[in-house]
VEXKOL-101741 format. One line per 3 residues: number of its first residue (from 1); for each residue x, y, z of C-alpha. Coordinates in steps of 0.02 Angstrom, whole numbers, always signed. Last residue first. Layout:
<pts>
NUM = X/Y/Z ~ ...
</pts>
This chain:
<pts>
379 = +161/+1369/-933 ~ +269/+1232/-857 ~ +303/+1304/-684
376 = +126/+1271/-621 ~ +146/+1088/-669 ~ +302/+1064/-564
373 = +232/+1164/-418 ~ +70/+1063/-413 ~ +159/+894/-417
370 = +296/+951/-298 ~ +167/+1003/-168 ~ +72/+839/-188
367 = +236/+743/-170 ~ +287/+841/-14 ~ +115/+803/+62
364 = +129/+614/+43 ~ +259/+540/+159 ~ +261/+669/+299
361 = +72/+683/+290 ~ +51/+495/+308 ~ +164/+494/+461
358 = +69/+639/+539 ~ -100/+561/+505 ~ -50/+395/+583
355 = -175/+378/+725 ~ -176/+191/+687 ~ -291/+116/+821
352 = -417/+258/+825 ~ -396/+266/+636 ~ -471/+93/+620
349 = -626/+143/+718 ~ -649/+298/+610 ~ -631/+189/+455
346 = -794/+249/+378 ~ -900/+219/+532 ~ -1006/+69/+481
343 = -1153/+40/+599 ~ -1151/-137/+667 ~ -1271/-86/+806
340 = -1153/-151/+940 ~ -1005/-74/+850 ~ -1091/+95/+834
337 = -1131/+95/+1020 ~ -949/+56/+1063 ~ -894/+198/+947
334 = -1002/+331/+1027 ~ -874/+390/+1156 ~ -749/+405/+1011
331 = -859/+529/+918 ~ -826/+703/+987 ~ -645/+698/+1044
328 = -596/+578/+905 ~ -671/+694/+774 ~ -575/+842/+845
325 = -413/+742/+841 ~ -449/+695/+661 ~ -451/+879/+615
322 = -286/+911/+704 ~ -203/+756/+631 ~ -242/+820/+457
319 = -333/+701/+341 ~ -245/+564/+242 ~ -267/+439/+384
316 = -454/+460/+354 ~ -473/+313/+235 ~ -348/+198/+320
313 = -159/+199/+304 ~ -68/+32/+279 ~ -61/-79/+432
310 = +37/-42/+590 ~ +197/-104/+672 ~ +296/+53/+635
307 = +192/+194/+562 ~ +191/+213/+373 ~ +106/+45/+353
304 = +125/-45/+190 ~ +28/-54/+27 ~ +16/+130/-21
301 = -34/+148/-203 ~ +40/+307/-276 ~ -31/+349/-448
298 = +30/+438/-604 ~ +6/+579/-727 ~ +109/+691/-840
295 = +269/+595/-810 ~ +424/+698/-768 ~ +364/+694/-588
292 = +418/+513/-570 ~ +354/+446/-404 ~ +486/+344/-312
289 = +478/+445/-151 ~ +290/+416/-143 ~ +328/+229/-124
286 = +203/+105/-197 ~ +218/+159/-378 ~ +93/+166/-522
283 = +113/+225/-702 ~ -56/+262/-784 ~ -75/+149/-937
280 = -263/+132/-922 ~ -345/+273/-826 ~ -367/+237/-640
277 = -547/+188/-601 ~ -522/+0/-588 ~ -368/+25/-480
274 = -468/+139/-365 ~ -600/+5/-340 ~ -467/-125/-302
271 = -390/-6/-174 ~ -554/-2/-79 ~ -639/+164/-49
268 = -706/+138/+127 ~ -589/+13/+211 ~ -431/+100/+155
265 = -283/-8/+210 ~ -227/-44/+32 ~ -205/+143/+12
262 = -239/+272/-123 ~ -158/+426/-197 ~ -196/+479/-376
259 = -105/+618/-469 ~ -180/+683/-632 ~ -112/+808/-759
256 = -250/+896/-858 ~ -296/+822/-1028 ~ -462/+754/-960
253 = -503/+571/-991 ~ -557/+511/-818 ~ -685/+372/-836
250 = -701/+324/-654 ~ -716/+453/-514 ~ -575/+437/-387
247 = -567/+427/-198 ~ -433/+407/-66 ~ -342/+564/-126
244 = -374/+628/-303 ~ -255/+765/-360 ~ -290/+868/-517
241 = -155/+971/-601 ~ -80/+1144/-613 ~ -166/+1160/-783
238 = -337/+1138/-706 ~ -446/+1177/-857 ~ -570/+1143/-795
235 = -742/+1064/-776 ~ -753/+968/-612 ~ -747/+779/-640
232 = -578/+729/-568 ~ -565/+843/-417 ~ -748/+816/-373
229 = -718/+628/-373 ~ -573/+655/-256 ~ -690/+762/-152
226 = -796/+607/-128 ~ -641/+537/-39 ~ -516/+681/-25
223 = -496/+819/-154 ~ -364/+920/-243 ~ -384/+1052/-378
220 = -260/+1156/-478 ~ -279/+1323/-563 ~ -197/+1458/-669
217 = -233/+1644/-686 ~ -285/+1690/-510 ~ -308/+1878/-485
214 = -373/+1857/-308 ~ -542/+1943/-317 ~ -598/+1909/-495
211 = -502/+1753/-542 ~ -524/+1671/-371 ~ -708/+1720/-369
208 = -737/+1645/-542 ~ -654/+1482/-489 ~ -760/+1483/-330
205 = -919/+1505/-432 ~ -877/+1354/-539 ~ -827/+1250/-388
202 = -989/+1290/-297 ~ -1096/+1253/-450 ~ -1011/+1085/-482
199 = -1030/+1037/-300 ~ -1218/+1051/-320 ~ -1302/+1159/-188
196 = -1434/+1080/-77 ~ -1402/+1167/+88 ~ -1236/+1233/+153
193 = -1198/+1268/+336 ~ -1219/+1089/+399 ~ -1042/+1099/+466
190 = -1013/+914/+433 ~ -1013/+938/+245 ~ -1130/+854/+121
187 = -1187/+1022/+50 ~ -1008/+1075/+21 ~ -896/+1185/+128
184 = -770/+1280/+25 ~ -579/+1264/+26 ~ -475/+1396/-64
181 = -286/+1394/-84 ~ -188/+1540/-157 ~ -22/+1462/-204
178 = +152/+1529/-166 ~ +247/+1397/-70 ~ +179/+1446/+101
175 = +4/+1435/+27 ~ +36/+1254/-24 ~ +93/+1215/+152
172 = -60/+1291/+235 ~ -180/+1200/+119 ~ -90/+1034/+147
169 = -103/+1049/+337 ~ -284/+1107/+321 ~ -327/+940/+244
166 = -497/+910/+326 ~ -522/+1096/+363 ~ -654/+1122/+227
163 = -747/+982/+315 ~ -808/+806/+284 ~ -976/+721/+296
160 = -946/+658/+119 ~ -777/+718/+57 ~ -684/+882/+57
157 = -636/+980/-99 ~ -477/+1087/-96 ~ -456/+1217/-234
154 = -283/+1272/-289 ~ -234/+1444/-355 ~ -92/+1512/-461
151 = -46/+1696/-479 ~ +83/+1711/-616 ~ +260/+1780/-621
148 = +337/+1772/-795 ~ +413/+1611/-859 ~ +595/+1574/-900
145 = +591/+1404/-816 ~ +700/+1467/-674 ~ +577/+1612/-652
142 = +431/+1490/-640 ~ +523/+1387/-511 ~ +566/+1541/-409
139 = +385/+1599/-423 ~ +321/+1437/-348 ~ +454/+1435/-212
136 = +399/+1608/-160 ~ +496/+1764/-208 ~ +556/+1879/-69
133 = +618/+2039/-152 ~ +520/+2004/-312 ~ +360/+1982/-211
130 = +380/+2150/-126 ~ +416/+2229/-295 ~ +247/+2172/-359
127 = +202/+2048/-497 ~ +174/+1898/-382 ~ +50/+1983/-262
124 = +86/+1941/-80 ~ -86/+1952/+1 ~ -116/+2078/+141
121 = -142/+1998/+312 ~ -321/+1951/+356 ~ -269/+1819/+484
118 = -83/+1788/+493 ~ -51/+1602/+520 ~ +108/+1536/+600
115 = +125/+1350/+558 ~ +26/+1190/+584 ~ -126/+1285/+643
112 = -221/+1220/+794 ~ -408/+1196/+773 ~ -535/+1286/+882
109 = -675/+1160/+897 ~ -863/+1189/+890 ~ -998/+1063/+935
106 = -1174/+1053/+870 ~ -1349/+1118/+857 ~ -1355/+1245/+717
103 = -1413/+1108/+600 ~ -1581/+1114/+686 ~ -1648/+937/+709
100 = -1769/+871/+579 ~ -1744/+684/+580 ~ -1690/+594/+422
97 = -1606/+466/+532 ~ -1423/+454/+489 ~ -1404/+602/+372
94 = -1517/+715/+473 ~ -1439/+656/+636 ~ -1266/+700/+570
91 = -1325/+870/+506 ~ -1409/+912/+671 ~ -1251/+864/+765
88 = -1163/+996/+662 ~ -974/+991/+681 ~ -902/+1167/+680
85 = -717/+1198/+651 ~ -668/+1375/+699 ~ -492/+1393/+628
82 = -365/+1522/+688 ~ -289/+1424/+832 ~ -109/+1484/+849
79 = -135/+1655/+773 ~ +15/+1753/+708 ~ +20/+1933/+763
76 = -1/+2081/+646 ~ +84/+2232/+725 ~ +239/+2200/+624
73 = +145/+2245/+465 ~ +263/+2378/+397 ~ +411/+2281/+462
70 = +361/+2128/+363 ~ +213/+2013/+335 ~ +151/+2014/+156
67 = +54/+1853/+138 ~ +57/+1695/+34 ~ -123/+1632/+34
64 = -249/+1526/+130 ~ -434/+1546/+94 ~ -573/+1460/+192
61 = -749/+1458/+122 ~ -920/+1465/+203 ~ -1050/+1454/+62
58 = -1187/+1586/+53 ~ -1346/+1556/-45 ~ -1448/+1657/-170
55 = -1348/+1599/-321 ~ -1180/+1547/-253 ~ -1107/+1684/-143
52 = -944/+1633/-62 ~ -936/+1687/+120 ~ -759/+1715/+180
49 = -638/+1648/+310 ~ -469/+1728/+279 ~ -293/+1665/+308
46 = -118/+1731/+274 ~ +36/+1622/+266 ~ +211/+1691/+280
43 = +312/+1629/+130 ~ +421/+1476/+150 ~ +607/+1513/+127
40 = +679/+1406/-10 ~ +800/+1260/-14 ~ +667/+1141/-83
37 = +735/+1165/-259 ~ +897/+1085/-201 ~ +801/+927/-155
34 = +750/+918/-337 ~ +589/+987/-410 ~ +516/+875/-544
31 = +568/+722/-630 ~ -631/+449/-172 ~ -1039/+345/+217
28 = -990/+421/+384 ~ -1107/+362/+520 ~ -1168/+230/+401
25 = -1350/+186/+377 ~ -1485/+88/+466 ~ -1445/-50/+589
22 = -1547/+17/+734 ~ -1551/+204/+713 ~ -1625/+249/+880
19 = -1464/+205/+971 ~ -1372/+336/+868 ~ -1488/+475/+922
16 = -1480/+420/+1103 ~ -1289/+420/+1099 ~ -1286/+589/+1014
13 = -1393/+661/+1151 ~ -1278/+585/+1282 ~ -1137/+682/+1199
10 = -1212/+840/+1270 ~ -1269/+978/+1153 ~ -1178/+1137/+1107
7 = -1275/+1276/+1020 ~ -1176/+1366/+886 ~ -1261/+1509/+797
4 = -1125/+1640/+794 ~ -986/+1514/+771 ~ -1041/+1480/+593
1 = -1003/+1658/+538
</pts>
C-alpha cells in the first residue's frame, strides 16, 4: 500500500526544487433517461484498493461497486475518509528536473468521500435474489428495455500528473447506479507508484481483471485530459460508451458511442484544439441539459461560467473538489514562485480563483451518468 512508504517533506523543499528549475518545464504539463428514471434508490457503494498485476509490476487501482449492505452486514460501518491520496514529491521533481529523488518522498491526504462508502463490502451481483429485491438504476433500465441483468464496468483514466482519485465523485456516483468502476494509477501519475508501463497495457489487463474477478460483461471508459486520449484510443469494445473530458485524441473513428466535454476556459487543452479533434458531424451543444441522448455521440462545449461572476471552467474544474482541495493545500504556497519563474501550472492558478468543481460536477456528472446508463441499457 502506498501509505506504507510515505515520507513527508517540508514545503520549503518543494520551493527550493522549483527555484532550481529556472524557466524549464511545466509543473503540470484531453433522448435518454427522463427525470422519472432518476426516481431510484442509489445502491450502497463498496470500495476496494487493489494491486493490479501487469507483467511483473503492480499497479495501485481503486474499485467502486454496488454493494450488499443490509441487516446481515449491519456491522460494516461507512467510512468518511476512505481514500489515501499520495502525492509524490519525488515524482514531481523527476518530471520537472530529472533529478533522482525517491518517489516515496511525498505528502499523503485522506480524502473525504462524497457519500457513505463501505470498504470491502460484498458486491451486489446483478443475477442474484438480493439484486432483484433492490435493483440498481442500471438494472431497472435494462429490465425496462426487456434485457437480462448484466454486470457493466467503467474504467476511469486520469491525466498527466493526475490521480486515480481525480474524479472520485463520478466514480462513486456511477457505482451507486450499478456500475463497477475501476481507476488505476498510470506511469505519469502523481503517486509515483507505477514505472514505465504503457497505458494500453494497463487498460488491457484491467479489462481482463474486471471480466475475471468481477464478472463484467460490458464496458465503458472515461478519462480526463491525457486520460481523455486514453478513453478514445484504447482498444474496445466499449459498448457503454467512451467519455473524453478536457482532452481528446484526434482521428476517432471507433463505432463505440462518444461523449466529449470541453470548456472555453480551459487554458491547457484549448477548445479550438478539441473542436479540431471532434469527428466531423458530431452534434455540439453548450448546455449539458440540452444534450440529446438519442444521438449516438455528441459534445458539450462550455462557453460560460457555471459559478456566478466567473469565467468558463478551467482544465481542472472537472476534477473533484476534494482532490483539488488537496492540491491547493500542497501547491498554493509555491504559486508565487511559479509565477516569478513563468512556469506554467496547468490552470492551477486559474482554479484558485474559480474553485468551481462543485458547480461543474452538478452540471456535467448527471449527463455522464445518463450517457453510460443509456448505452448500457441498449444491449
